[in-house]
Structures are given as C-alpha cells and as structure tokens.
N, CA, C, O and the ligand as a Tripos MOL2 file, in Angstrom:
@<TRIPOS>MOLECULE
protein
  213   211    54     0     0
PROTEIN
NO_CHARGES

@<TRIPOS>ATOM
      1 N         177.2070  128.5660  125.5130 N.3       1 MET1
      2 CA        176.0630  129.5770  125.0750 C.3       1 MET1
      3 C         174.6780  129.1870  126.1670 C.2       1 MET1
      4 O         174.5790  128.1440  126.8120 O.2       1 MET1
      5 N         173.8630  130.1250  126.1580 N.am      2 SER2
      6 CA        172.6210  130.0270  126.6670 C.3       2 SER2
      7 C         171.4430  130.3290  126.0980 C.2       2 SER2
      8 O         171.5580  130.7860  124.9610 O.2       2 SER2
      9 N         170.4170  130.2320  126.4830 N.am      3 GLY3
     10 CA        169.0770  131.1150  125.7720 C.3       3 GLY3
     11 C         168.4350  129.9380  125.3110 C.2       3 GLY3
     12 O         167.4280  130.2330  124.6680 O.2       3 GLY3
     13 N         168.6300  128.7320  125.3930 N.am      4 ASP4
     14 CA        167.6700  127.6960  125.0370 C.3       4 ASP4
     15 C         166.6860  126.8160  126.0740 C.2       4 ASP4
     16 O         166.4310  125.6120  126.1110 O.2       4 ASP4
     17 N         166.2520  127.9300  126.8880 N.am      5 SER5
     18 CA        165.2970  127.6480  127.7990 C.3       5 SER5
     19 C         163.8150  126.9150  127.3810 C.2       5 SER5
     20 O         163.0830  126.3820  128.2160 O.2       5 SER5
     21 N         163.5610  126.9830  126.1260 N.am      6 THR6
     22 CA        162.4420  126.6240  125.7830 C.3       6 THR6
     23 C         162.7640  125.4160  124.9530 C.2       6 THR6
     24 O         161.7570  124.8600  124.5150 O.2       6 THR6
     25 N         163.9530  124.8450  124.6120 N.am      7 THR7
     26 CA        164.1980  123.7300  123.8920 C.3       7 THR7
     27 C         164.0880  122.4910  124.9880 C.2       7 THR7
     28 O         164.7120  122.4190  126.0460 O.2       7 THR7
     29 N         163.2790  121.6790  124.5430 N.am      8 ALA8
     30 CA        162.9400  120.3270  125.3650 C.3       8 ALA8
     31 C         163.9910  119.2850  124.9000 C.2       8 ALA8
     32 O         164.3410  119.1060  123.7330 O.2       8 ALA8
     33 N         164.4000  118.6840  125.9010 N.am      9 ARG9
     34 CA        165.1560  117.5150  125.8130 C.3       9 ARG9
     35 C         164.5100  116.5160  125.5040 C.2       9 ARG9
     36 O         163.6200  116.2370  126.3070 O.2       9 ARG9
     37 N         164.6220  115.7960  124.5570 N.am     10 LEU10
     38 CA        163.7440  114.4620  124.5020 C.3      10 LEU10
     39 C         164.2720  113.4840  125.0290 C.2      10 LEU10
     40 O         165.4880  113.3010  124.9700 O.2      10 LEU10
     41 N         163.3370  112.5740  125.7200 N.am     11 SER11
     42 CA        164.0080  111.2390  126.3230 C.3      11 SER11
     43 C         163.4870  110.1500  125.5800 C.2      11 SER11
     44 O         162.3380  110.3090  125.1670 O.2      11 SER11
     45 N         164.0260  109.1340  125.3230 N.am     12 ARG12
     46 CA        163.6140  108.0520  124.5740 C.3      12 ARG12
     47 C         163.7830  106.6620  125.3530 C.2      12 ARG12
     48 O         164.7810  106.3320  125.9950 O.2      12 ARG12
     49 N         162.4900  105.8290  125.1530 N.am     13 CYS13
     50 CA        162.7740  104.6910  125.8230 C.3      13 CYS13
     51 C         163.7350  103.8900  124.6560 C.2      13 CYS13
     52 O         163.6720  103.9620  123.4290 O.2      13 CYS13
     53 N         164.5440  103.1890  125.4330 N.am     14 ARG14
     54 CA        165.1990  102.0510  124.5420 C.3      14 ARG14
     55 C         164.8320  100.8970  124.2350 C.2      14 ARG14
     56 O         165.3690  100.2130  123.3630 O.2      14 ARG14
     57 N         163.7220  100.5120  125.0370 N.am     15 ASN15
     58 CA        162.9670   99.2050  124.8820 C.3      15 ASN15
     59 C         162.0920   99.4170  123.7520 C.2      15 ASN15
     60 O         162.1780   98.5380  122.8950 O.2      15 ASN15
     61 N         161.2650  100.3590  123.5200 N.am     16 CYS16
     62 CA        160.2510  100.4610  122.6200 C.3      16 CYS16
     63 C         160.4120  101.7750  121.6210 C.2      16 CYS16
     64 O         159.8440  101.8040  120.5290 O.2      16 CYS16
     65 N         161.0750  102.6380  122.0070 N.am     17 GLY17
     66 CA        161.3530  103.7240  121.0980 C.3      17 GLY17
     67 C         160.5400  104.8260  121.1990 C.2      17 GLY17
     68 O         160.5430  105.7880  120.4320 O.2      17 GLY17
     69 N         159.6950  104.6290  122.3700 N.am     18 PHE18
     70 CA        158.8880  105.9980  122.8860 C.3      18 PHE18
     71 C         159.7120  107.1980  122.9320 C.2      18 PHE18
     72 O         160.8670  107.0330  123.3260 O.2      18 PHE18
     73 N         159.3310  108.4250  122.5920 N.am     19 GLU19
     74 CA        159.9350  109.4770  122.7920 C.3      19 GLU19
     75 C         159.0020  110.7340  123.1460 C.2      19 GLU19
     76 O         157.9680  110.9820  122.5250 O.2      19 GLU19
     77 N         159.4830  111.4880  124.2050 N.am     20 ALA20
     78 CA        158.6760  112.3700  124.8480 C.3      20 ALA20
     79 C         159.8080  113.3910  125.2470 C.2      20 ALA20
     80 O         160.9610  112.9700  125.3410 O.2      20 ALA20
     81 N         159.5090  114.7810  125.4970 N.am     21 PRO21
     82 CA        160.3770  115.7080  126.0920 C.3      21 PRO21
     83 C         160.5460  115.1970  127.6930 C.2      21 PRO21
     84 O         159.6300  114.8200  128.4240 O.2      21 PRO21
     85 N         161.9710  115.2920  128.0260 N.am     22 GLY22
     86 CA        162.3660  114.7490  129.2530 C.3      22 GLY22
     87 C         161.7360  115.6070  130.5070 C.2      22 GLY22
     88 O         161.6670  116.8360  130.5140 O.2      22 GLY22
     89 N         161.3520  114.8650  131.4180 N.am     23 GLY23
     90 CA        160.6340  115.4700  132.3330 C.3      23 GLY23
     91 C         159.1710  115.8700  132.3900 C.2      23 GLY23
     92 O         158.5940  116.3570  133.3630 O.2      23 GLY23
     93 N         158.5860  115.5490  131.0290 N.am     24 GLY24
     94 CA        157.3270  115.7330  130.7250 C.3      24 GLY24
     95 C         156.1760  114.8090  131.3130 C.2      24 GLY24
     96 O         156.4620  113.7340  131.8420 O.2      24 GLY24
     97 N         154.9450  115.2330  131.2120 N.am     25 GLU25
     98 CA        153.9400  114.4640  131.9660 C.3      25 GLU25
     99 C         153.6890  113.1590  131.3900 C.2      25 GLU25
    100 O         153.1830  112.2170  132.0000 O.2      25 GLU25
    101 N         154.1670  113.1530  129.8760 N.am     26 GLU26
    102 CA        153.9650  111.7550  129.4800 C.3      26 GLU26
    103 C         154.6900  110.6750  130.1450 C.2      26 GLU26
    104 O         154.2770  109.5160  130.1190 O.2      26 GLU26
    105 N         155.8220  111.0480  130.7740 N.am     27 TRP27
    106 CA        156.6140  109.8330  131.3300 C.3      27 TRP27
    107 C         156.1820  109.6630  132.7250 C.2      27 TRP27
    108 O         155.8300  110.6140  133.4240 O.2      27 TRP27
    109 N         156.2210  108.1540  133.2150 N.am     28 LEU28
    110 CA        156.0650  107.7950  134.2970 C.3      28 LEU28
    111 C         157.0860  108.1440  135.1520 C.2      28 LEU28
    112 O         158.2200  108.2750  134.6890 O.2      28 LEU28
    113 N         156.8150  108.3610  136.6320 N.am     29 ARG29
    114 CA        157.9330  108.5150  137.5680 C.3      29 ARG29
    115 C         157.6810  107.6350  138.6760 C.2      29 ARG29
    116 O         156.6580  107.5590  139.3560 O.2      29 ARG29
    117 N         158.9420  106.8640  138.7820 N.am     30 LEU30
    118 CA        159.0740  106.0480  139.7960 C.3      30 LEU30
    119 C         160.1700  106.3760  141.0410 C.2      30 LEU30
    120 O         161.3020  106.7360  140.7180 O.2      30 LEU30
    121 N         159.8740  106.2690  142.2300 N.am     31 GLU31
    122 CA        160.5910  106.6960  143.2750 C.3      31 GLU31
    123 C         161.1890  105.4920  144.0660 C.2      31 GLU31
    124 O         160.5760  104.9690  144.9960 O.2      31 GLU31
    125 N         162.4300  105.0770  143.6440 N.am     32 VAL32
    126 CA        163.2180  103.9070  144.2080 C.3      32 VAL32
    127 C         164.1650  104.4760  145.4330 C.2      32 VAL32
    128 O         164.8830  105.4640  145.2820 O.2      32 VAL32
    129 N         164.0890  103.8170  146.5230 N.am     33 PRO33
    130 CA        164.8210  104.2830  147.8000 C.3      33 PRO33
    131 C         166.1790  104.4570  147.4550 C.2      33 PRO33
    132 O         166.7930  105.5040  147.6570 O.2      33 PRO33
    133 N         166.7690  103.1960  146.8080 N.am     34 LYS34
    134 CA        168.1900  103.4510  146.5040 C.3      34 LYS34
    135 C         168.8090  104.1610  145.6110 C.2      34 LYS34
    136 O         170.0000  104.4630  145.6880 O.2      34 LYS34
    137 N         167.9090  104.5380  144.5370 N.am     35 LEU35
    138 CA        168.2690  104.9820  143.2620 C.3      35 LEU35
    139 C         167.6530  106.2360  143.0660 C.2      35 LEU35
    140 O         168.0530  106.9480  142.1460 O.2      35 LEU35
    141 N         166.7730  106.5910  143.7720 N.am     36 GLY36
    142 CA        166.0080  108.0360  143.8030 C.3      36 GLY36
    143 C         164.8700  107.8180  142.5630 C.2      36 GLY36
    144 O         164.2690  106.7720  142.3170 O.2      36 GLY36
    145 N         164.7630  109.0290  141.9030 N.am     37 ARG37
    146 CA        163.5450  108.8850  140.9050 C.3      37 ARG37
    147 C         164.1090  108.5300  139.6540 C.2      37 ARG37
    148 O         165.1950  108.8520  139.1700 O.2      37 ARG37
    149 N         163.1510  107.7790  139.1830 N.am     38 MET38
    150 CA        163.4450  107.3330  137.7420 C.3      38 MET38
    151 C         162.6140  107.4960  136.8370 C.2      38 MET38
    152 O         161.4620  107.6860  137.2270 O.2      38 MET38
    153 N         162.8190  107.4880  135.5730 N.am     39 THR39
    154 CA        161.6450  107.9290  134.3520 C.3      39 THR39
    155 C         161.2140  106.3380  133.9500 C.2      39 THR39
    156 O         162.0310  105.4440  133.7280 O.2      39 THR39
    157 N         159.9840  106.2190  133.9140 N.am     40 GLN40
    158 CA        159.4760  105.1660  133.4250 C.3      40 GLN40
    159 C         158.6750  105.2790  132.2140 C.2      40 GLN40
    160 O         157.8040  106.1500  132.2150 O.2      40 GLN40
    161 N         158.8310  104.4880  131.0960 N.am     41 CYS41
    162 CA        158.0290  104.4610  129.8150 C.3      41 CYS41
    163 C         156.5770  103.9810  130.2720 C.2      41 CYS41
    164 O         156.2640  103.0010  130.9490 O.2      41 CYS41
    165 N         155.7360  105.0370  129.6550 N.am     42 PRO42
    166 CA        154.2920  104.8010  129.7740 C.3      42 PRO42
    167 C         153.6720  103.6940  128.7700 C.2      42 PRO42
    168 O         152.5980  103.1190  128.9440 O.2      42 PRO42
    169 N         154.4540  103.5310  127.8160 N.am     43 ASN43
    170 CA        154.1350  102.5270  126.8310 C.3      43 ASN43
    171 C         154.5150  101.2470  126.9910 C.2      43 ASN43
    172 O         153.7600  100.3980  126.5170 O.2      43 ASN43
    173 N         155.8620  100.7570  127.7450 N.am     44 CYS44
    174 CA        156.0050   99.3670  127.8060 C.3      44 CYS44
    175 C         156.5460   99.1970  129.3400 C.2      44 CYS44
    176 O         157.0690   98.1260  129.6470 O.2      44 CYS44
    177 N         156.4360  100.1470  130.2170 N.am     45 GLU45
    178 CA        156.9270  100.4300  131.5900 C.3      45 GLU45
    179 C         158.0890   99.9050  131.7110 C.2      45 GLU45
    180 O         158.3070   99.1300  132.6420 O.2      45 GLU45
    181 N         158.9690  100.1940  130.8800 N.am     46 SER46
    182 CA        160.7470  100.1260  130.9730 C.3      46 SER46
    183 C         161.1740  101.1830  131.7120 C.2      46 SER46
    184 O         160.5300  102.2250  131.8420 O.2      46 SER46
    185 N         162.3130  100.9430  132.2370 N.am     47 THR47
    186 CA        162.8700  102.2810  133.1040 C.3      47 THR47
    187 C         164.1100  102.5540  132.1710 C.2      47 THR47
    188 O         164.7940  103.5620  132.3470 O.2      47 THR47
    189 N         164.3800  101.6760  131.2100 N.am     48 ASP48
    190 CA        165.5460  102.0450  130.3430 C.3      48 ASP48
    191 C         165.4330  103.0730  129.3900 C.2      48 ASP48
    192 O         165.3300  102.8510  128.1830 O.2      48 ASP48
    193 N         165.4510  104.4220  130.0010 N.am     49 VAL49
    194 CA        165.0720  105.4580  129.3300 C.3      49 VAL49
    195 C         166.4330  106.3980  129.1570 C.2      49 VAL49
    196 O         167.1620  106.5810  130.1310 O.2      49 VAL49
    197 N         166.7470  107.0120  127.7990 N.am     50 ILE50
    198 CA        167.9830  107.8430  127.7930 C.3      50 ILE50
    199 C         167.3230  109.3800  127.3570 C.2      50 ILE50
    200 O         166.2810  109.6970  126.7840 O.2      50 ILE50
    201 N         168.3740  110.0960  127.8790 N.am     51 THR51
    202 CA        167.7340  111.4540  127.4040 C.3      51 THR51
    203 C         168.7650  112.1930  126.3970 C.2      51 THR51
    204 O         169.9820  112.1940  126.5800 O.2      51 THR51
    205 N         168.1210  112.8140  125.3230 N.am     52 HIS52
    206 CA        169.1010  113.4050  124.5380 C.3      52 HIS52
    207 C         169.2280  114.9360  124.6670 C.2      52 HIS52
    208 O         168.4370  115.6500  125.2830 O.2      52 HIS52
    209 N         170.1530  115.2800  124.1100 N.am     53 ARG53
    210 CA        170.5100  116.9250  124.4990 C.3      53 ARG53
    211 C         169.7340  117.6240  123.2290 C.2      53 ARG53
    212 O         169.7320  118.8480  123.1040 O.2      53 ARG53
    213 ZN        159.0720  101.9780  126.1760 Zn       54 ZN54
@<TRIPOS>BOND
     1     1     2 1
     2     2     3 1
     3     3     4 2
     4     3     5 am
     5     5     6 1
     6     6     7 1
     7     7     8 2
     8     7     9 am
     9     9    10 1
    10    10    11 1
    11    11    12 2
    12    11    13 am
    13    13    14 1
    14    14    15 1
    15    15    16 2
    16    15    17 am
    17    17    18 1
    18    18    19 1
    19    19    20 2
    20    19    21 am
    21    21    22 1
    22    22    23 1
    23    23    24 2
    24    23    25 am
    25    25    26 1
    26    26    27 1
    27    27    28 2
    28    27    29 am
    29    29    30 1
    30    30    31 1
    31    31    32 2
    32    31    33 am
    33    33    34 1
    34    34    35 1
    35    35    36 2
    36    35    37 am
    37    37    38 1
    38    38    39 1
    39    39    40 2
    40    39    41 am
    41    41    42 1
    42    42    43 1
    43    43    44 2
    44    43    45 am
    45    45    46 1
    46    46    47 1
    47    47    48 2
    48    47    49 am
    49    49    50 1
    50    50    51 1
    51    51    52 2
    52    51    53 am
    53    53    54 1
    54    54    55 1
    55    55    56 2
    56    55    57 am
    57    57    58 1
    58    58    59 1
    59    59    60 2
    60    59    61 am
    61    61    62 1
    62    62    63 1
    63    63    64 2
    64    63    65 am
    65    65    66 1
    66    66    67 1
    67    67    68 2
    68    67    69 am
    69    69    70 1
    70    70    71 1
    71    71    72 2
    72    71    73 am
    73    73    74 1
    74    74    75 1
    75    75    76 2
    76    75    77 am
    77    77    78 1
    78    78    79 1
    79    79    80 2
    80    79    81 am
    81    81    82 1
    82    82    83 1
    83    83    84 2
    84    83    85 am
    85    85    86 1
    86    86    87 1
    87    87    88 2
    88    87    89 am
    89    89    90 1
    90    90    91 1
    91    91    92 2
    92    91    93 am
    93    93    94 1
    94    94    95 1
    95    95    96 2
    96    95    97 am
    97    97    98 1
    98    98    99 1
    99    99   100 2
   100    99   101 am
   101   101   102 1
   102   102   103 1
   103   103   104 2
   104   103   105 am
   105   105   106 1
   106   106   107 1
   107   107   108 2
   108   107   109 am
   109   109   110 1
   110   110   111 1
   111   111   112 2
   112   111   113 am
   113   113   114 1
   114   114   115 1
   115   115   116 2
   116   115   117 am
   117   117   118 1
   118   118   119 1
   119   119   120 2
   120   119   121 am
   121   121   122 1
   122   122   123 1
   123   123   124 2
   124   123   125 am
   125   125   126 1
   126   126   127 1
   127   127   128 2
   128   127   129 am
   129   129   130 1
   130   130   131 1
   131   131   132 2
   132   131   133 am
   133   133   134 1
   134   134   135 1
   135   135   136 2
   136   135   137 am
   137   137   138 1
   138   138   139 1
   139   139   140 2
   140   139   141 am
   141   141   142 1
   142   142   143 1
   143   143   144 2
   144   143   145 am
   145   145   146 1
   146   146   147 1
   147   147   148 2
   148   147   149 am
   149   149   150 1
   150   150   151 1
   151   151   152 2
   152   151   153 am
   153   153   154 1
   154   154   155 1
   155   155   156 2
   156   155   157 am
   157   157   158 1
   158   158   159 1
   159   159   160 2
   160   159   161 am
   161   161   162 1
   162   162   163 1
   163   163   164 2
   164   163   165 am
   165   165   166 1
   166   166   167 1
   167   167   168 2
   168   167   169 am
   169   169   170 1
   170   170   171 1
   171   171   172 2
   172   171   173 am
   173   173   174 1
   174   174   175 1
   175   175   176 2
   176   175   177 am
   177   177   178 1
   178   178   179 1
   179   179   180 2
   180   179   181 am
   181   181   182 1
   182   182   183 1
   183   183   184 2
   184   183   185 am
   185   185   186 1
   186   186   187 1
   187   187   188 2
   188   187   189 am
   189   189   190 1
   190   190   191 1
   191   191   192 2
   192   191   193 am
   193   193   194 1
   194   194   195 1
   195   195   196 2
   196   195   197 am
   197   197   198 1
   198   198   199 1
   199   199   200 2
   200   199   201 am
   201   201   202 1
   202   202   203 1
   203   203   204 2
   204   203   205 am
   205   205   206 1
   206   206   207 1
   207   207   208 2
   208   207   209 am
   209   209   210 1
   210   210   211 1
   211   211   212 2
@<TRIPOS>SUBSTRUCTURE
     1 MET1         2 RESIDUE 1 A MET
     2 SER2         6 RESIDUE 1 A SER
     3 GLY3        10 RESIDUE 1 A GLY
     4 ASP4        14 RESIDUE 1 A ASP
     5 SER5        18 RESIDUE 1 A SER
     6 THR6        22 RESIDUE 1 A THR
     7 THR7        26 RESIDUE 1 A THR
     8 ALA8        30 RESIDUE 1 A ALA
     9 ARG9        34 RESIDUE 1 A ARG
    10 LEU10       38 RESIDUE 1 A LEU
    11 SER11       42 RESIDUE 1 A SER
    12 ARG12       46 RESIDUE 1 A ARG
    13 CYS13       50 RESIDUE 1 A CYS
    14 ARG14       54 RESIDUE 1 A ARG
    15 ASN15       58 RESIDUE 1 A ASN
    16 CYS16       62 RESIDUE 1 A CYS
    17 GLY17       66 RESIDUE 1 A GLY
    18 PHE18       70 RESIDUE 1 A PHE
    19 GLU19       74 RESIDUE 1 A GLU
    20 ALA20       78 RESIDUE 1 A ALA
    21 PRO21       82 RESIDUE 1 A PRO
    22 GLY22       86 RESIDUE 1 A GLY
    23 GLY23       90 RESIDUE 1 A GLY
    24 GLY24       94 RESIDUE 1 A GLY
    25 GLU25       98 RESIDUE 1 A GLU
    26 GLU26      102 RESIDUE 1 A GLU
    27 TRP27      106 RESIDUE 1 A TRP
    28 LEU28      110 RESIDUE 1 A LEU
    29 ARG29      114 RESIDUE 1 A ARG
    30 LEU30      118 RESIDUE 1 A LEU
    31 GLU31      122 RESIDUE 1 A GLU
    32 VAL32      126 RESIDUE 1 A VAL
    33 PRO33      130 RESIDUE 1 A PRO
    34 LYS34      134 RESIDUE 1 A LYS
    35 LEU35      138 RESIDUE 1 A LEU
    36 GLY36      142 RESIDUE 1 A GLY
    37 ARG37      146 RESIDUE 1 A ARG
    38 MET38      150 RESIDUE 1 A MET
    39 THR39      154 RESIDUE 1 A THR
    40 GLN40      158 RESIDUE 1 A GLN
    41 CYS41      162 RESIDUE 1 A CYS
    42 PRO42      166 RESIDUE 1 A PRO
    43 ASN43      170 RESIDUE 1 A ASN
    44 CYS44      174 RESIDUE 1 A CYS
    45 GLU45      178 RESIDUE 1 A GLU
    46 SER46      182 RESIDUE 1 A SER
    47 THR47      186 RESIDUE 1 A THR
    48 ASP48      190 RESIDUE 1 A ASP
    49 VAL49      194 RESIDUE 1 A VAL
    50 ILE50      198 RESIDUE 1 A ILE
    51 THR51      202 RESIDUE 1 A THR
    52 HIS52      206 RESIDUE 1 A HIS
    53 ARG53      210 RESIDUE 1 A ARG
    54 ZN54       213 GROUP 0 **** ****
C-alpha cells in the first residue's frame, strides 16, 4: 500500500533513547569515507541509531 508520504519514520538512539523523525534536522550527519553517511545523535553523539517504520 502507499499514500503514507507524510508519515515520518522515527529514528531512535539506542544509547540514550533520543527520538526524532528519521532524516530530520534534529539529527547530526556524519560522512564516513568507508561507510557513507551516518546519523549521529545530537544528545549523546552516538551513531548507534535505528530507524523505526
Ligand atoms: Zn543518544
């Protein structure tokens, strides 16, 4: 099914529990040469971030 374009997927920091919409401005972005872009938690600077559907 489709039509959920406005539904934001939440990303969550597994380290501190911070949550914000995935790809949102709340998150910091790191560019790692070998891994590409990573999402970094602005609260604890962890990159252990998972995205919920
Ligand atoms: Zn965090």
